[in-house]
C-alpha positions as CSV (number, residue, x, y, z in Angstrom):
1,M,25.7,20.3,44.6
2,L,27.9,17.3,42.7
3,S,27.6,17.3,39.5
4,P,30.0,27.9,28.5
5,R,28.1,30.4,28.4
6,F,26.0,31.0,24.8
7,R,24.4,33.4,23.7
8,S,21.6,32.5,20.9
9,A,21.4,34.4,18.0
10,A,19.1,37.7,17.2
11,L,15.9,35.9,16.5
12,P,16.1,33.3,19.3
13,C,16.4,35.8,22.0
14,L,13.7,38.1,20.6
15,L,11.4,34.9,20.8
16,I,12.7,34.3,24.3
17,V,12.0,37.7,25.5
18,G,8.3,37.8,24.0
19,A,7.8,34.3,26.1
20,L,8.8,35.6,29.0
21,A,7.1,38.6,28.7
22,A,3.7,36.5,28.7
23,S,4.4,34.0,30.9
24,L,5.8,36.5,33.6
25,A,3.1,39.0,33.3
26,G,1.5,37.7,36.2
27,C,4.3,38.1,38.6
28,G,5.5,41.7,38.4
29,G,4.2,44.9,36.6
30,G,3.0,45.5,33.3
31,S,3.9,48.4,31.2
32,G,3.6,52.2,31.0
33,G,2.6,52.9,34.0
34,S,4.8,54.6,36.8
35,G,5.2,51.9,39.5
36,D,5.6,49.4,36.7
37,I,8.8,47.1,36.6
38,G,10.8,46.6,33.6
39,L,11.9,43.0,32.5
40,V,15.8,42.8,31.7
41,M,17.7,40.2,30.1
42,G,20.8,38.1,31.4
43,D,22.7,35.3,29.6
44,T,20.7,32.6,28.0
45,Q,22.5,29.1,27.1
46,S,21.4,26.4,25.0
47,V,20.3,23.0,26.9
48,N,19.3,20.1,24.8
49,G,18.2,22.7,22.0
50,K,15.9,24.4,25.0
51,N,17.1,27.9,26.2
52,V,17.8,28.7,29.8
53,T,17.7,32.0,30.5
54,A,18.7,34.5,33.5
55,W,16.6,38.3,33.8
56,S,15.5,40.8,36.3
57,R,12.8,43.3,37.2
58,I,14.0,46.2,37.6
59,A,11.7,49.6,38.5
60,P,11.8,52.9,37.4
61,D,13.9,53.9,40.0
62,N,16.6,51.5,38.6
63,T,15.7,48.9,41.8
64,V,15.9,45.2,41.1
65,Q,12.6,43.9,42.4
66,E,13.0,40.4,40.9
67,V,16.0,38.0,40.1
68,G,14.9,34.9,38.2
69,A,15.6,31.9,35.6
70,T,13.4,30.6,33.1
71,V,13.8,26.7,32.7
72,P,11.5,24.7,29.6
73,L,10.7,21.7,32.0
74,S,12.3,19.5,29.0
75,V,15.5,20.3,30.4
76,F,14.5,18.7,33.8
77,Q,12.9,15.7,31.8
78,N,16.2,14.6,29.6
79,P,18.7,16.5,31.0
80,P,22.6,16.1,29.4
81,T,24.5,13.8,31.8
82,S,27.2,16.7,32.5
83,G,28.3,20.0,31.3
84,T,31.1,22.7,30.3
85,G,29.9,24.3,33.7
86,P,31.9,25.0,37.2
87,A,31.7,21.2,38.6
88,G,29.8,19.8,35.4
89,A,27.3,22.3,35.3
90,I,24.6,22.0,32.8
91,A,23.7,25.5,32.5
92,V,25.7,29.0,33.6
93,V,23.6,31.9,33.0
94,S,24.7,35.4,34.2
95,F,22.3,37.9,35.8
96,P,21.9,41.4,34.2
97,A,24.8,43.9,35.0
98,R,22.3,46.2,37.4
99,T,21.8,43.0,39.4
100,Q,25.1,42.2,40.0
101,A,26.0,45.6,40.9
102,T,23.4,46.0,42.9
103,T,22.4,42.5,44.7
104,F,23.7,39.3,46.4
105,F,23.5,37.8,42.6
106,N,25.7,37.0,40.1
107,H,24.9,34.0,37.9
108,L,22.7,30.9,38.3
109,E,24.7,27.2,37.7
110,I,22.3,24.2,37.1
111,H,23.8,20.9,38.3
112,W,22.2,17.3,37.6
113,N,22.6,14.4,40.1
114,P,21.1,11.8,38.1
115,N,21.9,9.2,41.4
116,G,21.8,11.4,44.1
117,H,25.1,12.1,46.2
118,P,25.9,12.0,49.7
119,P,24.6,12.7,52.8
120,A,22.4,9.8,52.4
121,F,19.4,11.8,52.4
122,T,20.5,13.0,49.0
123,M,20.9,10.1,47.5
124,V,18.2,10.9,44.8
125,P,17.5,12.1,41.7
126,H,17.5,15.8,41.9
127,F,18.5,19.2,40.5
128,D,20.7,21.8,42.1
129,L,20.1,25.6,41.5
130,H,23.0,27.1,42.4
131,F,21.9,30.9,42.2
132,Y,26.0,32.7,43.2
133,G,26.7,35.8,44.9
134,V,30.4,35.5,43.0
135,P,31.7,35.6,39.6
136,V,32.1,32.0,37.7
137,S,36.4,32.7,37.7
138,D,35.9,32.8,41.7
139,V,33.5,29.3,41.5
140,R,35.9,27.6,39.8
141,A,38.8,28.3,41.9
142,V,37.7,26.4,44.8
143,T,39.5,24.1,45.7
144,A,39.8,21.7,48.9
145,P,39.9,22.4,51.7
146,D,38.5,25.2,52.7
147,P,40.5,27.7,54.3
148,V,38.8,29.6,56.2
149,D,35.4,28.7,58.4
150,P,32.6,31.8,58.6
151,A,32.1,33.6,61.5
152,A,29.0,32.4,63.6
153,D,26.5,35.4,62.3
154,H,27.6,34.5,58.9
155,V,25.9,31.4,59.1
156,P,22.0,31.6,58.7
157,A,19.8,30.7,61.8
158,N,19.8,26.8,62.5
159,Y,21.8,26.0,59.6
160,V,24.6,23.1,60.0
161,Y,28.3,24.0,59.0
162,P,29.9,21.1,57.4
163,P,33.6,20.3,57.9
164,A,36.6,22.1,56.1
165,S,36.8,18.3,54.6
166,D,33.1,18.7,52.9
167,V,34.0,20.8,50.1
168,V,33.0,20.5,46.8
169,P,35.5,21.9,44.2
170,E,34.6,24.5,42.3
171,M,31.7,24.6,44.3
172,G,32.2,24.9,48.1
173,R,30.8,23.7,51.5
174,H,27.0,23.5,52.0
175,A,25.1,24.0,55.1
176,H,22.0,22.4,55.7
177,D,18.8,23.3,57.9
178,P,18.2,20.2,59.5
179,N,14.3,20.6,60.2
180,D,14.1,20.5,56.2
181,Y,15.1,17.0,56.1
182,Q,12.7,14.5,57.9
183,G,14.8,11.2,57.7
184,T,14.6,11.1,53.7
185,F,14.9,14.2,51.1
186,T,12.1,13.6,49.1
187,T,10.9,16.9,47.3
188,K,12.9,20.3,47.6
189,V,15.2,22.4,50.1
190,N,17.2,25.5,50.2
191,V,21.0,25.3,51.0
192,A,23.2,27.7,52.0
193,G,26.8,27.4,50.6
194,F,30.2,29.0,51.5
195,Y,33.6,29.3,50.5
196,N,36.7,31.0,52.1
197,G,34.6,32.5,55.3
198,Q,31.9,33.7,53.2
199,L,28.2,32.9,52.2
200,T,28.6,32.5,48.4
201,F,25.4,30.6,46.7
202,V,22.2,29.8,48.0
203,E,20.8,26.9,46.1
204,P,17.5,25.5,45.6
205,T,17.7,21.8,45.5
206,V,14.9,19.9,44.1
207,T,13.8,16.4,43.0
208,Q,13.3,15.3,39.4
209,A,10.2,13.6,40.2
210,Y,8.8,16.8,42.0
211,L,9.6,19.0,39.1
212,E,7.7,16.8,37.0
213,Q,4.5,16.9,38.7
214,K,4.4,20.9,36.9
215,V,3.9,22.5,40.5
216,N,4.6,26.1,41.7
217,F,6.3,25.9,45.4
218,T,8.1,28.4,47.7
219,L,11.1,27.8,49.9
220,S,12.4,29.7,53.0
221,V,15.6,32.0,52.0
222,P,18.3,31.2,54.0
223,R,19.6,34.9,55.3
224,P,22.7,35.2,57.7
225,A,22.7,38.3,60.1
226,V,26.2,39.5,58.6
227,L,26.8,38.5,55.1
228,G,30.2,40.4,54.9
229,R,29.7,42.6,52.2
230,T,26.6,45.9,51.6
231,T,24.2,45.2,49.1
232,R,20.4,43.7,49.0
233,Y,19.6,40.3,49.6
234,P,16.2,38.3,49.0
235,T,13.3,37.2,51.8
236,T,11.3,35.1,49.2
237,F,11.9,32.1,46.6
238,T,9.2,31.0,44.4
239,A,8.9,28.5,41.4
240,T,6.2,28.8,39.1
241,Y,4.9,26.4,36.2
242,D,3.7,27.7,33.2
243,A,1.8,25.2,31.0
244,A,1.8,27.6,28.1
245,T,5.6,27.9,27.8
246,D,5.5,24.6,29.1
247,S,8.8,26.0,31.6
248,Y,9.4,26.8,35.4
249,T,10.5,30.3,36.4
250,F,12.4,29.9,39.3
251,V,12.6,33.7,41.6
252,Y,14.1,35.1,44.4
253,S,12.5,38.8,45.4
254,G,12.0,40.9,48.5
255,F,15.2,42.8,48.6
256,T,16.6,44.4,51.2
257,S,20.1,45.8,52.6
258,I,22.3,43.4,54.3
259,Q,25.9,44.0,55.3
């Protein structure tokens, strides 16, 4: 919550594609069959010498099946204090053009919070993975106070929407499901972010200590009854640790239509 894009050279990009193909082989299709899904690369940014990469899996009918990012574990173990992205994001990587045109997602921003941040239950070292549905330029334009509250049907069920004064510049307002917290935030949750009356991001928030356990996990996806634009929106979020590449993949999938 609190807390430029660099394209790698040709050879590193080829290495990234190869590593991703190996690490993601079990998550989608292979190659050669009519129902197989192709891996399409988005942006890559170097963080402390390690590559954070955005990507999508797209079916032969050009339908986006998965939207994901691969992040080396070392980025979570030894992150920079701050970055040059909006609100100090240490990584900003855009998803492929087809993903931006046909799904909710535009880009990913990773924020590192070494001392946590308010409210009290998030005062532990953690990472915020902001999967944005709007361009970086829109994120940088977010200021306080937030001028518009969302309609009730734009807020996911059970999520508590904060007051306008709680907007985070270059980010937005963060809505939480109280059922995700039992007194203290200890591992992971999925936050819904808003600005100017619209849902602008979904945000897995995960503690550094939990990521260092090298475990796989899933999170429920905050989904409003009404989004405010016609697109495809995910129903599933999974995080998978790959020992072979010592990295995590974070994936949204199960896309269905929303308006």
